C-alpha positions in Angstrom: 0.2 0.0 -0.2 1.3 3.5 -0.8 1.6 6.1 2.1 -1.7 7.1 3.0 -1.9 10.6 1.8 -0.3 9.7 -1.3 -3.1 7.2 -1.6 -5.8 9.2 -1.0 -8.0 10.8 -3.6 -5.7 9.1 -6.3 -8.6 8.0 -8.2 -10.4 11.3 -8.0 -10.7 14.5 -10.2 -10.4 16.5 -7.3 -9.5 20.2 -6.8 -5.9 19.7 -6.8 -5.5 17.8 -10.1 -8.2 20.6 -11.4 -5.7 23.4 -10.3 -2.9 21.2 -11.9 -4.2 20.4 -15.2 -7.0 23.4 -16.2 -6.2 26.7 -17.1 -6.7 29.1 -14.5 -9.8 30.8 -16.2 -11.4 27.5 -16.6 -10.8 26.5 -12.9 -12.0 29.6 -12.1 -15.3 29.2 -14.1 -16.0 26.0 -12.5 -15.5 27.2 -8.9 -18.3 29.7 -9.6 -20.1 27.1 -11.1 -20.0 25.1 -7.8 -19.8 28.1 -5.3 -22.3 30.7 -6.6 -24.4 28.7 -9.6 -23.0 30.5 -12.4 -24.2 28.8 -15.6 -21.6 26.6 -17.2 -20.4 27.4 -21.0 -20.0 24.8 -23.0 -16.4 26.2 -23.7 -15.6 25.6 -20.3 -17.1 21.8 -20.3 -14.9 20.9 -23.5 -11.8 22.2 -21.6 -12.8 20.2 -18.4 -14.1 17.1 -20.5 -10.6 16.7 -22.2 -8.6 17.3 -18.9 -10.8 14.5 -17.6 -10.3 12.3 -20.3 -6.5 12.6 -20.2 -6.3 12.4 -16.7 -8.4 9.1 -16.4 -6.9 7.3 -19.6 -3.2 7.7 -17.6 -4.7 6.0 -14.8 -5.9 2.8 -17.2 -9.4 4.0 -17.9 -10.8 3.0 -21.0 -14.6 4.3 -20.4 -16.6 6.3 -19.2 -20.5 6.7 -17.5 -22.7 9.2 -15.9 -23.0 7.4 -12.3 -26.5 8.5 -11.4 -29.1 7.3 -8.5 -32.3 6.1 -9.8 -35.0 5.2 -7.4 -34.0 1.4 -7.1 -31.8 2.8 -4.2 -28.9 1.9 -5.8 -26.5 3.1 -8.6 -26.7 2.9 -12.1 -24.2 3.2 -14.8 -23.8 2.6 -18.8 -20.2 2.6 -19.9 -19.0 4.1 -23.2 -15.3 4.1 -24.5 -13.5 6.9 -24.9 -12.9 5.6 -28.6 -13.6 7.3 -32.1 -12.7 6.6 -35.5 -10.2 9.0 -37.1 -11.3 8.0 -40.6 -8.0 6.3 -41.3 -8.9 2.6 -40.3 -7.6 3.8 -36.5 -9.0 5.5 -33.5 -8.5 8.3 -31.3 -9.1 8.8 -27.6 -12.3 11.5 -27.5 -14.4 12.8 -24.7 -16.3 16.0 -25.7 -18.2 18.5 -23.3 -21.4 17.6 -24.7 -21.1 14.2 -23.4 -19.8 15.3 -20.1 -22.8 17.6 -19.4 -25.4 15.3 -20.5 -26.1 11.8 -21.2 -29.0 10.0 -22.2 -29.8 6.7 -20.6 -32.9 4.3 -21.2 -35.7 6.0 -18.7 -38.5 3.4 -19.2 -37.3 0.5 -17.1 -36.2 2.7 -14.0 -39.1 3.1 -11.3 -40.8 6.1 -12.2 -44.5 5.7 -10.4 -46.4 6.7 -13.3 -44.3 9.7 -14.4 -43.6 7.6 -17.7 -45.2 5.3 -20.0 -43.2 2.3 -20.9 -42.8 3.6 -24.6 -41.6 6.7 -23.3 -38.1 5.9 -23.0 -35.8 9.3 -23.2 -34.1 10.0 -19.9 -31.4 12.5 -19.6 -28.6 12.7 -16.9 -26.9 15.6 -16.1 -23.6 16.1 -14.8 -23.5 17.1 -11.1 -20.5 19.8 -11.0 -20.4 20.0 -7.1 -19.2 16.5 -6.8 -16.0 15.1 -8.0 -15.2 12.4 -11.0 -13.4 9.4 -10.1 -12.3 6.1 -11.6 -14.0 2.8 -10.7 -13.1 -0.5 -12.5 -11.1 1.2 -15.2 -13.9 3.9 -15.9 -14.5 7.5 -15.4 -17.7 7.6 -13.3 -19.3 11.4 -13.6 -22.0 11.7 -10.9 -24.9 13.2 -12.2 -28.5 13.9 -11.5 -31.5 11.6 -13.7 -34.5 13.4 -15.2 -37.4 12.2 -17.4 -38.1 13.7 -21.2 -40.8 16.3 -19.3 -38.0 16.9 -16.6 -39.2 15.6 -13.9 -36.9 14.2 -11.2 -36.6 10.5 -11.4 -33.6 10.1 -8.7 -32.5 10.6 -5.2 -29.7 13.2 -5.8 -31.7 15.9 -7.9 -34.4 16.2 -4.9 -31.5 16.4 -2.4 -29.5 19.4 -4.1 -33.0 20.9 -4.1 -33.4 20.7 -0.4 -29.3 21.5 0.0 -30.4 25.0 -2.3 -33.7 25.7 0.2 -31.8 25.2 3.2 -29.1 27.4 1.8 -31.3 30.5 0.8 -33.3 30.2 4.1 -30.4 29.9 6.6 -28.1 32.5 4.8 -31.1 34.9 4.7 -32.0 34.2 8.4 -28.3 34.8 9.5 -28.4 38.0 7.5 -31.5 39.2 9.2 -30.1 38.4 12.8 -26.6 40.4 11.6 -24.3 37.8 10.2 -24.4 39.7 7.0 -20.8 38.0 6.2 -22.5 34.9 5.6 -23.1 34.1 2.1 -23.5 30.3 1.8 -24.9 27.7 4.5 -24.2 23.8 3.7 -25.2 20.9 5.6 -22.8 18.4 6.4 -23.4 14.7 7.1 -21.4 11.8 8.5 -23.1 8.3 7.8 -21.7 5.5 10.5 -22.3 2.3 8.5 -23.3 -1.0 9.8 -23.1 -4.3 8.1 -22.4 -8.2 8.4 -19.8 -10.4 7.1 -20.2 -14.1 6.7 -18.3 -16.7 4.6 -19.2 -16.3 1.1 -19.5 -20.5 0.2 -22.3 -20.5 3.4 -23.9 -17.3 1.6 -24.1 -19.4 -1.7 -25.8 -22.5 0.1 -29.2 -19.8 1.5 -31.6 -18.6 -1.3 -33.1 -16.6 0.8 -29.8 -14.7 1.0 -29.0 -14.6 -2.2 -32.7 -13.4 -3.1 -33.8 -11.3 -0.2 -30.5 -10.3 1.7 -32.3 -12.0 4.8 -32.5 -15.5 6.1 -36.4 -16.3 6.1 -35.7 -19.4 8.0 -33.0 -20.1 10.6 -33.7 -21.6 14.4 -32.0 -19.9 17.5 -28.2 -20.6 17.3 -26.7 -22.0 20.7 -25.1 -18.8 21.4 -26.0 -15.2 19.9 -25.3 -11.6 21.2 -25.9 -12.5 25.0 -22.4 -12.4 26.5 -21.7 -8.9 24.6 -18.2 -10.2 23.8 -18.1 -9.3 20.1 -18.8 -5.7 20.6 -15.5 -3.9 20.4 -14.0 -7.3 20.3 -10.8 -8.1 18.8 -10.9 -8.4 14.9 -10.7 -11.8 13.4 -7.7 -12.1 11.0 -10.6 -12.3 7.6 -12.4 -9.4 8.8 -8.7 -7.6 9.5 -7.8 -7.8 6.1 -10.8 -7.2 4.6 -11.4 -3.9 6.5 -7.6 -3.1 5.6 -8.6 -3.5 1.9 -11.9 -1.8 2.3 -10.2 1.5 3.9 -7.6 1.6 1.0 -10.1 1.1 -1.8 -12.4 4.2 0.1 -9.7 6.4 0.6 -8.3 6.2 -3.3 -12.2 7.7 -3.9 -11.1 10.4 -1.8 -14.0 8.9 1.0 -13.1 9.8 4.4 -13.1 6.3 6.2 -12.0 7.0 9.7 -13.4 4.5 12.2 -13.8 0.6 12.3 -15.0 -1.9 14.8 -17.1 -4.6 15.9 -20.4 -4.2 16.4 -22.8 -6.0 19.1 -24.3 -8.7 17.0 -21.8 -11.4 16.0 -20.3 -11.1 12.9 -21.6 -7.6 12.7 -19.3 -4.8 11.8 -19.3 -0.5 11.3 -17.6 2.0 9.7 -17.6 5.6 10.4 -16.4 8.3 7.9 -15.4 12.3 8.7 -18.1 14.7 8.2 -18.6 16.1 4.3 -21.4 18.1 2.5 -24.2 15.9 2.3 -24.3 15.8 -1.5 -20.9 14.3 -1.4 -21.6 12.1 2.1 -24.7 10.9 -0.1 -22.6 10.3 -2.8 -19.6 8.5 -1.1 -22.1 6.4 1.1 -23.4 4.4 -2.0 -19.9 3.9 -3.2 -18.9 2.5 0.4 -22.0 0.2 0.0 -20.8 -1.1 -3.6 -17.1 -1.5 -2.4 -17.8 -2.9 0.9 -19.7 -6.0 -1.4 -16.8 -6.2 -4.0 -13.8 -6.3 -1.4 -15.9 -9.1 0.5 -16.1 -10.8 -2.3 -12.6 -10.8 -2.9 -11.9 -12.0 0.8 -14.1 -14.9 0.2 -17.1 -13.1 2.2 -20.3 -12.0 1.9 -21.7 -8.6 2.8 -25.2 -8.1 4.0 -26.4 -4.8 4.4 -29.9 -5.6 5.2 -31.4 -4.3 7.9 -32.7 -7.4 9.8 -30.4 -10.1 8.1 -30.8 -12.5 11.4 -33.8 -13.0 13.3 -33.2 -12.9 17.2 -29.9 -10.7 17.2 -29.7 -7.0 16.2 -30.2 -5.9 12.8 -27.9 -3.2 10.9 -28.7 0.6 11.1 -27.3 3.6 9.5 -26.7 6.9 11.7 -27.2 10.0 9.9 -24.9 12.8 11.8 -26.1 16.1 10.6 -25.3 19.6 11.0 -24.9 22.9 9.0 -22.1 25.1 8.3 -21.6 28.4 7.1 -18.9 29.9 4.2 -17.4 31.3 7.2 -16.5 28.0 9.0 -18.9 28.4 12.1 -20.8 25.1 12.8 -24.6 26.4 13.4 -25.3 23.8 16.0 -22.5 24.6 18.2 -23.7 25.6 21.6 -19.9 27.0 22.4 -19.2 27.3 26.2 -21.8 29.0 27.5 -25.0 27.6 25.4 -27.7 29.4 27.6 -26.3 32.7 26.5 -25.8 31.8 22.6 -28.7 33.1 21.0 -27.9 32.3 17.7 -27.2 28.4 18.6 -30.9 28.7 20.4 -32.4 29.8 17.7 -31.1 27.5 15.3 -31.7 24.8 17.6 -35.1 26.0 18.1 -35.8 25.9 14.4 -34.7 21.9 13.8 -37.1 20.9 17.5 -39.8 23.0 14.8 -38.9 20.8 12.0 -38.8 17.9 13.7 -42.0 18.3 15.6 -44.0 19.5 12.6 -42.6 17.1 10.0 -42.2 14.0 12.7 -44.4 11.9 9.7 -41.7 12.7 6.9 -39.0 11.8 8.8 -41.1 8.5 9.5 -41.7 8.2 5.9 -38.1 8.7 4.9 -36.6 5.7 7.0 -39.5 3.6 5.6 -39.0 -0.1 4.0 -40.2 -3.2 4.3 -36.6 -4.2 5.7 -36.6 -1.5 8.4 -40.0 -2.4 9.8 -38.2 -5.5 11.2 -35.6 -3.3 13.1 -37.0 -0.4 14.4 -38.8 -0.9 17.8 -37.1 -4.1 18.2 -35.0 -2.6 21.1 -31.8 -2.9 18.9 -33.1 0.7 17.3 -35.1 3.6 18.2 -39.0 2.6 17.9 -40.9 4.3 15.1 -41.8 7.2 17.3 -39.9 10.3 16.3 -38.8 12.0 19.4 -35.5 14.3 20.1 -32.7 13.7 22.7 -31.2 17.1 23.6 -29.5 16.0 27.0 -29.6 17.4 30.8 -27.4 20.5 30.2 -29.4 21.8 27.2 -33.2 20.1 28.7 -32.6 22.4 31.7 -31.6 25.6 29.1 -35.1 24.9 27.7 -37.2 24.6 30.7 -35.9 27.5 32.2 -36.5 29.7 28.8 -40.3 28.2 28.9 -40.8 28.9 32.3 -39.0 32.3 33.0 -36.6 30.6 35.6 -33.0 31.1 36.2 -30.6 28.7 34.8 -27.6 27.4 36.7 -24.9 26.5 34.4 -23.8 22.8 34.9 -20.0 24.0 34.6 -17.0 21.8 33.9 -17.3 18.4 36.2 -14.3 16.5 36.7 -14.4 13.0 36.1 -11.9 11.4 38.9 -10.4 7.9 38.3 -9.2 7.3 41.5 -5.6 6.1 40.2 -2.7 7.7 39.8 -2.0 6.0 36.3 -5.1 7.3 34.7 -5.5 10.9 34.6 -8.5 12.9 36.1 -10.6 14.7 33.1 -13.5 17.1 32.1 -16.4 15.3 31.4 -19.5 15.9 28.7 -22.1 18.1 30.5 -24.7 15.4 29.1 -24.7 11.6 28.6 -25.7 10.1 25.3 -28.9 8.4 24.8 -28.8 5.1 22.3 -32.6 4.4 22.7 -33.6 8.2 20.7 -34.3 8.5 17.1 -33.2 12.1 17.0 -30.4 12.8 19.5 -28.2 15.9 19.8 -24.5 14.9 20.0 -22.4 18.1 21.3 -22.5 19.9 17.7 -24.8 17.8 15.6 -27.9 15.8 15.2 -27.7 12.0 14.8 -30.8 10.5 13.3 -30.6 6.7 14.2 -33.6 5.1 12.4 -31.8 4.9 9.1 -31.9 1.3 7.8 -28.5 0.1 6.9 -29.0 -0.1 3.1 -30.6 3.0 2.9 -29.7 5.6 0.4 -28.8 8.7 2.9 -30.5 10.8 0.2 -33.9 10.6 1.4 -33.7 11.5 5.5 -31.2 14.6 4.3 -34.2 15.9 2.0 -36.9 15.8 4.8 -34.3 17.2 7.2 -32.9 19.9 4.9 -36.5 20.8 4.0 -38.1 20.8 7.0 -35.1 23.0 8.5 -35.5 25.1 5.7 -39.2 26.0 6.1 -38.9 26.5 9.9 -36.0 29.2 9.2 -38.4 30.6 6.4 -41.1 31.2 9.2 -38.6 32.6 11.8 -37.4 35.3 8.8 -40.9 36.5 8.8 -41.4 37.4 12.4 -37.8 38.6 12.8 -37.6 40.7 9.7 -38.4 44.3 10.6 -38.3 44.1 14.2 -38.3 47.5 16.2 -36.1 45.4 18.9 -34.2 42.8 17.4 -33.1 41.1 20.8 -36.3 40.8 22.4 -37.9 39.4 19.1 -35.3 36.5 19.1 -35.5 35.8 22.7 -39.5 35.9 21.9 -39.4 33.5 19.3 -37.2 30.9 21.0 -39.4 31.1 23.8 -42.5 30.7 21.6 -40.8 28.1 19.5 -39.6 25.7 22.3 -42.8 26.2 24.1 -45.4 25.4 21.3 -42.7 22.1 20.5 -41.5 20.8 23.5 -43.9 17.8 23.3 -41.2 16.2 20.9 -38.4 16.6 23.3 -37.7 13.3 25.5 -34.4 12.3 27.3 -35.5 9.2 28.9 -35.6 5.6 27.5 -37.4 5.4 24.3 -37.8 1.1 24.4 -40.2 1.5 27.4 -43.6 1.1 27.4 -44.1 3.4 29.5 -42.9 5.9 26.6 -45.6 4.6 23.9 -48.0 5.6 26.5 -46.5 8.8 26.8 -46.1 9.6 23.5 -49.8 8.9 22.6 -50.7 11.6 25.2 -48.3 14.4 23.7 -49.8 13.7 20.6 -46.6 11.9 19.2 -47.3 9.7 16.1 -46.8 5.7 15.8 -46.4 4.8 12.9 -45.3 1.3 13.3 -44.7 0.0 9.7 -44.4 1.3 6.3 -47.7 1.1 5.2 -48.8 3.1 8.1 -46.5 5.8 7.9 -46.5 6.2 3.6 -49.9 7.8 3.1 -48.5 10.4 5.2 -46.6 11.5 2.3 -49.3 12.6 0.2 -51.1 15.0 3.1 -51.4 18.5 1.7 -49.3 20.0 4.6 -46.6 17.9 3.2 -47.1 18.1 -0.5 -46.8 22.0 0.4 -43.4 21.8 2.2 -42.0 20.2 -0.5 -43.5 22.4 -3.4 -43.2 26.0 -1.8 -39.6 24.9 -1.5 -39.2 23.8 -4.6 -37.7 20.3 -3.7 -40.5 17.9 -5.6 -43.6 19.0 -7.9 -46.6 17.7 -6.6 -46.3 14.8 -9.3 -43.1 14.0 -8.3 -44.4 13.2 -4.6 -47.1 11.1 -6.2 -44.9 9.3 -8.2 -43.0 8.6 -5.3 -45.4 7.4 -3.1 -46.3 4.9 -5.8 -43.0 3.8 -6.1 -42.4 3.4 -2.5 -45.8 1.2 -1.7 -45.1 -0.6 -5.1 -41.3 -1.4 -3.8 -42.9 -2.5 -0.5 -45.0 -5.1 -2.1 -42.7 -6.2 -4.6 -40.2 -6.8 -1.7 -42.4 -8.9 0.3 -43.5 -11.1 -2.6 -40.1 -11.6 -3.6 -39.7 -13.1 0.3 -42.8 -15.0 0.1 -42.2 -16.9 -3.0 -38.7 -17.3 -1.7 -39.9 -18.7 1.2 -42.4 -21.0 -0.5 -40.0 -22.5 -2.6 -37.3 -23.3 -0.2 -39.9 -24.6 2.2 -41.2 -27.0 -0.7 -38.4 -27.8 -2.4 -35.5 -27.8 0.2 -36.8 -28.2 3.8 -39.9 -30.4 3.5 -38.1 -32.9 1.6 -35.1 -33.0 3.7 -37.6 -33.5 6.6 -39.2 -36.2 4.9 -36.1 -38.1 4.0 -34.8 -37.9 8.1 -38.4 -39.1 9.1 -38.1 -42.0 6.3 -34.7 -43.3 8.1 -36.7 -42.9 11.6 -39.5 -45.1 10.4 -37.3 -47.8 8.7 -35.8 -48.0 12.3 -38.8 -47.9 14.1 -40.1 -50.9 11.5 -37.0 -52.9 11.7 -36.9 -52.9 15.7 -40.6 -53.7 15.9 -39.8 -56.3 13.2 -37.0 -57.8 15.9 -39.3 -57.5 18.9 -37.3 -54.7 20.2 -38.4 -51.6 21.8 -39.0 -48.5 19.8 -40.8 -46.1 22.0 -38.1 -43.3 21.1 -38.6 -43.6 17.3 -42.1 -44.1 17.7 -42.1 -40.4 19.5 -39.8 -38.7 17.0 -41.5 -40.6 13.8 -44.9 -39.4 15.5 -43.9 -35.9 16.3 -41.9 -35.5 12.5 -45.0 -36.6 11.1 -47.1 -34.0 12.4 -44.7 -31.2 11.9 -44.1 -32.3 8.1 -48.3 -32.2 7.5 -48.8 -29.0 9.4 -45.4 -27.8 7.4 -47.3 -29.0 4.2 -50.6 -27.4 5.0 -48.8 -24.1 5.8 -47.0 -24.0 2.6 -50.1 -24.5 0.5 -51.8 -21.7 2.5 -48.8 -19.1 2.0 -49.0 -20.3 -2.1 -52.8 -19.3 -2.3 -52.3 -16.1 -0.3 -50.0 -14.8 -2.7 -51.7 -15.5 -5.5 -54.5 -13.6 -3.9 -52.4 -10.9 -3.4 -51.6 -10.5 -7.4 -55.3 -10.2 -7.8 -55.2 -6.7 -5.5 -54.7 -4.0 -8.1 -54.8 -0.8 -5.4 -51.0 -0.1 -4.6 -52.4 0.7 -1.0 -54.5 -2.1 -0.8 -52.2 -4.4 -1.9 -49.3 -3.2 0.7 -51.8 -3.7 3.1 -52.6 -7.2 2.4 -48.5 -8.3 2.0 -48.4 -6.6 5.7 -51.5 -8.1 7.2 -51.7 -11.4 5.4 -48.6 -12.6 3.0 -46.0 -11.7 6.2 -48.3 -13.4 8.7 -48.4 -16.4 5.9 -44.9 -16.6 5.9 -44.2 -16.5 9.8 -46.6 -19.6 10.1 -44.2 -21.6 7.8 -41.4 -20.5 9.0 -42.4 -21.4 12.9 -42.9 -24.7 11.9 -39.7 -24.7 9.7 -37.4 -23.6 12.8 -38.7 -26.3 15.0 -38.1 -28.6 12.2 -34.6 -27.3 12.3 -33.9 -28.3 16.2 -35.7 -31.6 15.7 -34.1 -33.1 12.4 -30.2 -34.3 12.3 -28.0 -32.2 11.3 -26.6 -34.7 8.6 -30.1 -34.3 7.0 -30.8 -30.5 7.2 -30.1 -29.0 3.9 -29.0 -25.3 5.1 -26.6 -23.7 6.8 -27.4 -22.8 10.4 -27.4 -19.7 12.3 -24.4 -20.9 14.2 -22.5 -21.9 11.4 -23.5 -18.4 9.3 -22.6 -15.9 12.3 -19.5 -17.8 13.4 -17.8 -19.3 10.2 -15.5 -16.4 9.9 -12.3 -16.9 11.7 
């Protein structure tokens, strides 16, 4: 491996490369586009394209692609080579500004939620100048947005960029109103922590459920799960350590700020955490991180599982979205400073976030909704489906003092006394952390912890950016033209905190008492994706996104349809897989073992030998196999019933209520049989083998 500073960003057409390869006037023009939104001229694009091509081919690239993020949740790319005929039977390597700026993939086969008819195939990819191009697998990848022929966004990047623009506009305006006239831009920043499982690839390939659905649809409890908490932060196993070293190297070459790695709570579970980047870059980088994790795992004879709940009975995987706002002069707007009770600017922005989360708790829940994440949320391993905010003891006391007009006594520096000379005493934080909170303040940022591990982080950040932009827009209207600005700011903080204090909860979000308390407060408890999604098309949410130019009303309805369809298709695939596995793999194996027991029973009875154990086992196996066969047939029937329902919401509700229940009934019997059937006959790698196969 090269030394890390030399390795880092070596496959990225970044600022350093642009300064070295572009004329000063072209470099300046690109920065004007990125920083100030100045339109990009074709002559500028031509020069940049040629420089990109030269740089990429020097590093071995033969093709280029517009790398985009359709509504499938993963990335897409269509590769074109740099070659062009020279008219003399030879080729030259060319790449034009027109090819850089715009591409034309077929849009008809991507999810559109009714935006496009199947025969309307034209779509456009458009260069995102704010995200650096990079080389992956000998291909120059150009990050792009993706839209239909009619201009509707068909991707996850375009609305994210719109939401960032909305927040930039409203936050900059608000800061100027309160006296920060030197602020000309506000960016949101994100550091998404990524959890994942690593299992042996050979084991993975013997599990059709993992291959087709990403999770185990069958599997009895192992003798050992995560009860001892001995995997958490434990010593890395050799194969895992080798994988992580290779993983870091790949990420660093692409300029991805991979910082922290460790074992997570569940056996075979791990986590990576990057340093903060602007939200657009962080989103691109996280999509790459998930893709590269799978690729590198494969090289090491491993399979990387990103499903939110690949194994029943142990923790699933999430993705913590650490979100903040910063200005062009380098100020973090969620930094409390040494005396937060006197930091009016911080309290204003804290109030705006509290207001946004309370008013759009339904949209935050929708932004993390999926069939997969439904298995994880509220399972005492992840936050519940109820959105609330943790702000800690110190900020909680400050908020109470503001609401009640009572004095606030600062907690001050508290010294942690270790009680031994070899360990130094130190100042501890004024607030503990709350790992059960969906939306927790963690020093100078908020950690949105409800995301599933396979999620694109674009959706949650679109909602956060837009909701906070809306809150700041309302704040600006209240403070604009105020005769006594300081008094108006304090009044606004008190009014906002008083109105929205219900969303603040510093206790245990896992407790049954909190569910009751949340209902009393009027907080939403949208337990499943199907419960949550109809909220997307409520008038207040349509107004939020259309007013801030993040989605059109047509784009909102299309996404609503896409999400419902994705939910139903996901469970349909799982149900078909479960039915096929149970009928073609599990039941035959159980019958084969049953036959062996029955043959032994018959031979002992013929010989006049007592066969009480064999008779008991044979009877039990017979009953279980009969029941399994009955439940498989019920599952097959209910799948057929689901296919007859044409209304998208009704279809999703049926999959949730009927198909999942039928799948669970099949699984319950199959998992019981797994613990009854001889291991020599059981056809699938067990949970114990899957979770403990990597050494």
